[in-house]
N, C-alpha and C positions, 0 to 999 in steps of 0.2 A: 504496500500499499503506500504509496507516494503521499508527500505531506500535502499537495492541491487535492486530494479525498478526504484528507483530513479536517478540509477550511483554510489552509494553510494560502494566504496571499500577500500582495505587496506590501498590506497594512503591518501584517504582521513579523515580514520579513525586514522592512526598515526599522521595527522595535530590534530582532535580534542581532542584527549585523555588530553592535559594541562586543557582542558575546561570542560570533566566531573565531575571532582572534584567539583565543581562550581554550581553543579544545572542547570549547560545548557544545551540544546540537539540541535541536528544538524538539520536542515534546508534548503530545496534551495527554491532558488529564483524562482518563477516562470514566475513573472511580476514587474515590477517599474511601481511607476509612481510619478516622482519628486523626493518625498524626501519618502512617502510610499510606502512596496513592499506587492505583493502575498505572502504567503510562503505556502511550502506543504512537512509536517511532517511526521513520521507513526502515529499520533495522529489526522491527517487529516489534513486541511486548517488555516491559519490563517492569518491576516495583521499586517506587522511587521514592525516597526519604528524605524532606525538607531540611536543608542545608541548620544548621544552629543558629548562624546568625538572621535570621528570618523572625524576623516579628510575629505576632499572632497579628496582628493586623494583614502581614505580609504575606501568608501561607495561602497556597494553590487551590480552585474551587474547582469543582467540575467541569470539562470543558477549559478553562484556562490553558493556554501554552509556557510553557516553561523552558530556559534554560536549562540543561541536566548535564553533570561530568557523567560518563559511565565510567562503571566499576570495573577493571581491567581482569576479565576470565567468569563473570556475573553475570546474569540478567538482570543488572540493579544499576540506580542511579543516583549521584547526590542531586536534588535541585537546589539551583543556586541563585534563581531568579525567574521571579512570574512576571511575563511580561503584559507590556498595556491592556487592559479588556476593551474591545470597541465596544458589549451591550454587556449590562450585569443586572438578573434580575434577584433583586435585594427586597428581605424584609427583615422586621425587629426580630432581633431572638425573642423567644419567646419570656413569659416571667415578667420581673421590672425593670432588667437590664437595659438603659437604652445603647444595644449594640446593636450595628448592620450583621446578619449571618446572609453571603450571598450562595443563592441556591444553585443557582449555574451562571457559567460565562459565556460569554461567545456564542450566542440564541441569535438566530437569522427569522425564525417563527416562534411562537409562542401559542402552543394548542392548547387552551383553555380548555379544559375539560370536566362538560358537566352531564346530569343521565336525565332524562322524562322521568317525572315523577316527584320523588322525594329531593333532588336535589336541583331542581332547575328552577332556582330563585335568579331573581333580577336583582335584588342587594347582595348578596354573593358575588352573580358575575359582574358588578360596578366594582367592587373590591378589585378583583381577582381585574379585569381590564384597569385598572388606575395602577398598579404593580406593574401590568405588562407595556402599557403605556411608558411608564419611567426606567426600564427599562433600555427602551432603545432598540428592542426587539419589536417587529410585527402581529400583532395578535391573531386568533383566528377561533371563532368558537365553535367547537365539537362539541355536539348532544347526542350524547351514547344512548344506548336502548334505546331505539326506536320499536324495534320489534317488540317490549313491555306495553307502549303506548294504546291507550285505545282512541285517543284524538290528537297524533303531530303537531297538526296544524295549530288545535287550537290555544296546546303550547308554545309552540314558538310564534305565536304573536302576542303571548305576554311581557314576553323580554327585548320585542321589538324596538320600544324604545331606548332603551338600555344599549343594543350592540347596531346603533344607528353604524353608516361606515365602516362596521367590521365583519368579513365574512362569516356567516353562520352555515353549517353543515351539519343534517341531523343524520346518524349512520347509526349501523347494531354493528359490533365487532363479533358476536356471535354468528351470524348469520352474514355479515360480508357485506350488506345492502347499503349504499354509499359512501362507500371507502372509495372507490375508484377520483370521487371529485376532490379525495386528498392529495392524490397521485402528484401534481404538480408543486406543492410543497416538498414534496421529499426528492428534491435533486441528487445530483451526486455533489456532492463538498458540501451542501446546505446541512446546518444543525437546528434540528427542530426540539424544541423544552416542551415536555406533557405533565402541566399544574392541573390540580383540581381536588377534590376533596377524595375521602377515604372513599373505598368503593363504586368512582363510577364508571371503572371498566379501564383504568390508564395501564394495566398490565396485560390486561386482556388484547388494547389494542395492538400494544411495542410487540407482541407474539402476533398478531396478524399482519402487521407489518413485516415480523423478519422473516414471516413463513414457518416459523419453527415455535419450539416453547422454549424461549430463553428465561422468561420472568415466570418467576409461581403467579397463581391465581387461589384467589376464592371466594365462595359464593356470597353477597348480601346478608347480613341479619334480618333477621326474622324485623318488623316494622321499618326496613328501610337503612339501616344503622351500615354504612360500609366497616368493613374492617381493612388497617394497613395490611398490604402482603408484601409492599416493595418497603424495605429499611436502608436501602443508603440508596444517594444517587448514582447513576451508570452514563456510560454514554455506548447503545447498539450500534453497530453498523448494519445497516440493511442492503438488501441485491441492490434496492436502486441505487445506494452510493452514500446517500443521506447517512447520516449519525442521528439517530432517535436518544433524547434522553429523559430518561422517567425518573419522576420524585415521590419520594411519600408521600402520602396524601395528607393533606393539611385540615387540622375540625377547626382551625382561625387564622385567618391570613392575619398578620397584622405588620400593617404598612410603614416602609421605611421610604417618603419622598417628598418634593415638596410640594407646598398647596399649587404651584402651577399648571402640574399636570392634571389635575382636574376639571383645567380649557380643556381640553381633548378628552378626555372620562364624558365630562358634560358640557359638551359642545353647544348644544341648541341654547344651554341656559347662561353661556359666556356672549352669543349671538343675541342673546335678549338684553342682558345685564350693556351691551356696548350702547343699547337703546335708550337709557335711563337720562334724564334732564342733568341729574351730578353726574359726573365721572366717579366723586366718591361713594358715591352712595350705599345706605348699607341696606336699601330694599326693606325700610321698616313703617315709617309712615311721610317718608319725603315724597311731595311734589314731583310729578312727572315720572314715577320709580316703573321702567317695565317692566319690572319682576309681577310686584302688585298687581298690577291691569291683564298680567296673560296667565294670573293663578286665580282671577276675578272670572274672565273669561272662558277658562279652561284650556288653552292653550300650550298650559305648563300642569301637571298633576302635581298635585299639593305634594303624595307622597313620594314624588322626583327631587321636589325642592327639597324636602325634608333630610331627604336623601343626602343631596350634595350636603346641605349644613351641616351633617354629622360628619361629614370623611371629614370638611373643613376644619371643625372646631378637634378632629383626632389630629391632623398634620399639624395645626397650628401648636396644638398643647404638643407636641412632639418636637415641633422649630425648637420650643424654647428648655425642652430637654436636655437636645443634641449642643444646645447654646450653654447651656449651664452645664454639661460635660466637659466640653472643649473649654473653658472658664478652669472649672477645675483642676483638667490635666496641666493646664499653664502652670495652676499656680504651684503644681505638684513639679514640677519640671524647673518652675524658678526654685522654688526652696531646695531641691537637689542641689542646683547649680552654685546658690546661693552655702550649703553644706561645702561641697568641695571648693570650695571658692575659700573657705575658712581655715580648712583644712592645711590648705595648701599653704594660708599667710603664716599661720602659726606653728 
């Protein structure tokens, strides 16, 4: 497999140039297990271990291109550097810490996978699409389990206001119906990430595309709750030449994005707000507010507006926590330098 088959192009070649003179070779991270990684190179697969000089923030994610130093006589390499990412699907780490977690790197297309029935939620899709747009990748909504829906057209109409401008494909990973429509995204050298809740059939889709069972699958539990079958992220080469990245199902996607991305997810709200009389309109009691007018005449639904406001508040609160963390880290760095200076002086 040559580098171009793995998604290598001039962008990464330019970034790798400083490392070529040091006898390093490029590799792509196909899987990561806490510290150790699995790598794909032109000379085959290798195990990879990050160099000790790499900080926690510099560790590679699945999909990253890295500069590695092969270990002579072994199928192993030391990861010396992570090349700049073209795209990065990032979420906030679970729990209270304000820390980013890179789910997938250098992805061309994000398949936002949902399913007819219990998982086809407009509000959940808004959250996933916001993260997908923020990543720099192109989102595609894949609605699986069409074979289990009594009225798929009616269900798709419910999410139409949320998916404006985003391709939507109804498929069945079990029967194969609708999967041909996804072929144009699965071109040679393209990287596609599958993101979605547990139990929507992502692993079954991967097996369909691969033409063999490469990932374990499980039946959805009674009541429609999904079961985790993917325990780690992994790049799977497909017969088409594309690379598919399955990810563990997410009970909750905590966003790590800037507020400006909402202009894309909620593009119709941005267009309406641009017609307000005042540029700093708070959309509450100001005269000439186009948002209040749209809510009044029904051209903007209250549910859609409430969802926008909720995500806006969440992202503003995240920005405040990010700023507080940066200030705290800066104070700690200053204090460390001050202590070091004091020891050197005396």
